[in-house]
Structure formats: C-alpha cells, structure tokens
N, C-alpha and C positions, 0 to 999 in steps of 0.2 A: 257563431258560437265559439268562444275561446276554449282553450284547453282546461282552464279552471272551471268554466261552466260545465263542461262534459264530466270532469272529475267530481264536481259537487253532485251532479245528477246520478252518476253511477254509484257514488257512496250512499246517496239517499235511498237507493233501491236495494242496498245490502240486506235489510231485514227480510224483504220478500225473497231475495236470492238464497238467504241462509235458512229459510223456513224448512225446506225438506230435510236438511241435515240436522237442524236443532230438534225437530219433532221426532226424528229417528234415533238420535244418539242420546237424548236426554230423557229422564223419567217424566211422568205426568205432572209431578209436583216438584218445583225447584225453588231455591231461595230467590226472592225478588228484592230484598232489602237487607242491608247489613248495618249494624250499629257501629259506634265509634270503637268498640272493642274488637271489631272484626268478626262479630258473631251474627249469624243469620237470625233476623227477627221478623221477617215477612216472607210469606210463601205464596206461590201461584203457579200458573201453567206456563210452559214455554211460549205457547201461542199468544197468551195475554201480554207477555213481556215483549214479544216481537211486534205486536200491534201498537204497543205504547211507543216503542222506538220509531216505528214507521209513521205514526201520527205526528210525533214531535219533529221528525226530520221533514215531513211534508209541510207542516206549518212554517218551519223556518224558511223553506224554499219559497213559499207563497209570500211571506213577509219580505223576503229579499227581492222578489219580483216587483212588489209595490215600491220598495225603497229605490230600486234601480232607476225608476223614472226620474228621480230627483238628481241622479248623477250623470245623466246622459250628456249634459253640457259641460261636465267636469271630467275630462279623461283620467286625471290622476286618481280622483275618488272612485271612478268606475273600475279602474284596474285593481285598486286595493280592495274594493268591495267584492270582486270576483274571487280574489285570492283568500279573503277573509271567510267567505261562505264555504269555499272548499275546505278551509281549516276547521270550520265549525262542523261540517259533515264528517270530517275525519275524526274529530273528537267524539261525536256521537257513535261512530263506528267502533272506536276504541272502547268506549263504555259498554257497548253491546257485547263485543267480543270478551271483554273482561268479565262481565256478568255471566255469560254463558260458559266461559272457561272455568270460572269458580264452580258453577253448577256441575259441569262435567267432572271436574276434579273431585268434588264432594261425592258424586255418585260412584266414582271409581275407587277412591282411596280414603274417603271419609272427610270430615270438615277440615279445610285448610288452616294453617296456623293463623291465629288472630293478627299477629304483627305483620304478616305478609299482606293480608287484605288491606289493612289500614295504610301501610307504607306505600303500596303501589297506587292506591286510589288517591290518597292525600298528596303523595309525592308528585303524581301526574298533574293534579290541579295547581299545585304550587309552581311547578315548572311552566305550565301554560300561562299562568298569571304573570310570572316574571318575564316571559317572552313578550307578552302583550305590553307590559310596562316598558320594556326595553325598546320595542319597535313602535311605540305610540307616535313619536314625531313623524314617522313615515306615513301614518294614517291620516295626518292633518297637514298636508303640504300647503304652505302659505298661511297656516293658522296656528302660530306658536302659542297663543293664549289658550286655545282649546286643547292643544296637546299637553300643556302644563297642567291644566285642570284635570284632564282625564288621567294623567299620570298620578295625580294626588288621589283620585278615586281608586285607581288600581292598586296603589300602595296601601290604602286602607283595606282593600279586599285581601291583599297579601297578608297583612297583619291579622285579619280575621281568620284566614285559613291556617296561619301559623298557630293561632290560639286553638283551633280545632285539632291540629296535629299534636299540640302539647296535651290536650285533653285525651286524645286517643292513646298517646304513649302512657299517660298516667293511668288510664283505665286498663290497658293491657297489663300494666305492672301490678295491678291489684288495688289501686287507690279507689276509694268509694266516693265518687263525686256525682252530683246531680247534673250530668252533662247536658240534659235537655234544657234545663233552666239557663245554664251558662251560655249555651249556643243561642237561645232566643234573645237573651240580653245582648249578646254580641251582634246579632242581626239588627236589633233596634238601634244600637249605636252606629252601625254601618249605614243604616237608612238616614240617621240624623246627620252624619258627616256628608253624605251625598247630597242631602237637601240643602245643607249650608253652601255647598259648592255649585249647586244647580243654577242659581240666577246668574252666575258669571259666564256660563256657556253661551257662545254665539251659535248662529245657525250652522249646523253640520249634519252629515248623514250617519254619524256613528254614536254620539253620546247625547243624552237628553230625551225629551218627550218628542219623538219623531213621528208625528202623525201628519196627515195631509194638510191640515190647516196651519200648523206651525212651520212646516217645511216651505210652504208657499208664501208666507208673509212674515218678514222679520219682526214686525211690530207684535203680531200675535205670538210669535216665538218668545219675545221678551216678557210680555205680560203673563203668558202661561207659565214660564219658568220662575217668574217672581212669585206667583201664587204657589206653584208646585213645590218650590223650595221650602216655603213655610209649612205646607202640608206635610212634606216628608220629614222635616225636623220634628214637628209635633207628633206625627205618627211614630217616628223612630223612638222618641222619648217615652211615649206610651208603651211601646213594645219592650223597651229596655227595663221599665219598672214593673210591668204586669206580671212577669214570671216570679217576682219576689213577693208579690202580694196575693196572687190568685192560685187556686188549685190547678194541677196540670191539665185537666180536661177543659176548664174554662180558658186557660192560657192559649190552647190550640185554637179555640174559637176566636179569641181576640186576635191571634196572629193572622188567620185567613180574612177576618173582617178588616183588619188594618191594611193588609195587602190590597184588598179590593178598593179601599178608600184611596190609597196612594196611587192606584192606576186610574180609577174612574174620575175622581175630582179634576185633575189637570186635563184629562182628555175631554170631558164634558165642558170644561171652561173654555178650552180652545175652540170647540165646536160652537159654543155660545158666542164667543168673540167674532168668529168668522161669519156666523149668521147675522149678528147685529151690524157688522161692517157692510155686509152685502145689502141689507135693508136700507141702511143710511146712504149707501152709494146709489141705490135705485131711486132714492128720494132726492138725490142731488146734493147730499150733504157729505161731510167728511167721514173718515173711518172712526174706529173706536178711540177713546181717549188714550193717547200713548204717553202721557206725562210720566216721567220716570221719578217723580218724587215719591218718597216712601209713604 
C-alpha cells in the first residue's frame, strides 16, 4: 500500500473521526445547503451531514477499487490513479470542513457574509478545475488524443463554473435573476458538449463510460460511446430547453429523469453488447458488429 493509498483511506475516515467534535460543538440544526447568494436555504443535523460525506467518500473508494484492477498492468495509470484518489478525498474533506466551519461561525457570530461563502466555495472549484485542466496531459501518458479531448471537457466545465460565479456575484450585488433556470440551462449545454466529444475518446481509466464491459473490450467501448454521445447530446438539449418552458417543480423532475437516462442507457447498452458478444462467442461466431459507419 503506497503513501497515496494510506492518505486516501485516512481522509475517507475523517467524517467518523470528526463526529465527536462536530456533535459537541455544533447546534442540533445547522445549514446543510447554501444558495448562490451565499445564504443558507437548507437545514439538517450535523450527524446527517457527516453520514452524507461518509457515504460519498466510501462510494468513491469502492469505485476506485474496481477501477484499479484495470490499471494494474499500466504502472503510470496506477500511480496517477492513487494520487488522484487522494486528491478527491482531500477535496471532500475540504468541503466537509468548509460546511462545518460555516455552521460553527453562524452559531457563534451569526450568518457569515454572503460574498465570503460564494467566493470561497466557487473559487475553490475554479482552482481545482484549472489544476485538473493544466495537469491533464500527465493523466494520459502516451494518449495525447484523450488528453486533448479531456482538456476540452474541463475547459467547458471551467466556463460553466465561471458562469455560476458571475451569477453569484450578480445575486450578491442585488440583481434579480432566476439563477436556478440559468444554471439548469448551463448544465444542459455542458452535457451536450460532453456528448459531442464522447465518441472521440479511446479506452482509458479516467474519462468516459468506464464500466467493466467497456474497459475490457475496445469494441464495446467504441460502440457504447458512439451511442452514449448521441444520448448525452439529446439529453443535454432537452435539459437546456426545459427550464425555459416548464415550471420549476417540473423542471427538477426532468433534470433527475434526464440524469438517470444519461447514466443508465449507455451502461445497459454496454452490458447488452457484452452479453451478446459472449453468446455469439459461445456459439462459435464472431462478436458484435463493430462497423464504424454512422
């Protein structure tokens, strides 16, 4: 077990380690969500927030364990994967400390300034995305095409967070904007751009639909991402238009339904291709049709 592995595990245990202090120092009801104006608009218990972070960090560790099996024969990818997981756990830890720090500050001194909440949170996300953008080529040793495509995706995400930062600044300044609708439209266009780039990705452990069946078979990877790209473009355009035509409550339903479709359809399609290829192989025939004609 490397130093990065140990760091990731220790950081993943921080919610449990902080539980005695959080439950002692914080009130029974704390802010659990903050809007773009830096104002608390969701409330809950410290224990509930701790459990949420613990579950998220545990899921990330489990997913990383599954992904690590595909990197064992690629030392460069394995080393970067360990470092990246430690960084992800560190980011979760920062978010948790930030949330509890705001709650403690609010309990002691009253609500923190709106600009401070938005600036710290959005500023941290922008810096993280920029670092990922800058160091992307190191995550894809020997795969310049994948590095270039991933940089385009990260650049689009940077523009999206810059939009959110601008909305936050306008809201704090007193501008009356329907920020929820604008953000959902932005997410839709983000999905559409990612979907347009998705078919160009080659097999890799960082970007794309990285499930067992795609990682083990380049043919299934290509076919899944060709379909997945179309689904993401269509789903993104639907989400980009829906907030302009539907009431807020319906728009939220559309968002979660759209998100489920974007995840499930490519995954189930990859599973279908793998099962069909296995059946044909057992029958002594070839694999799935891998013709790359449109």
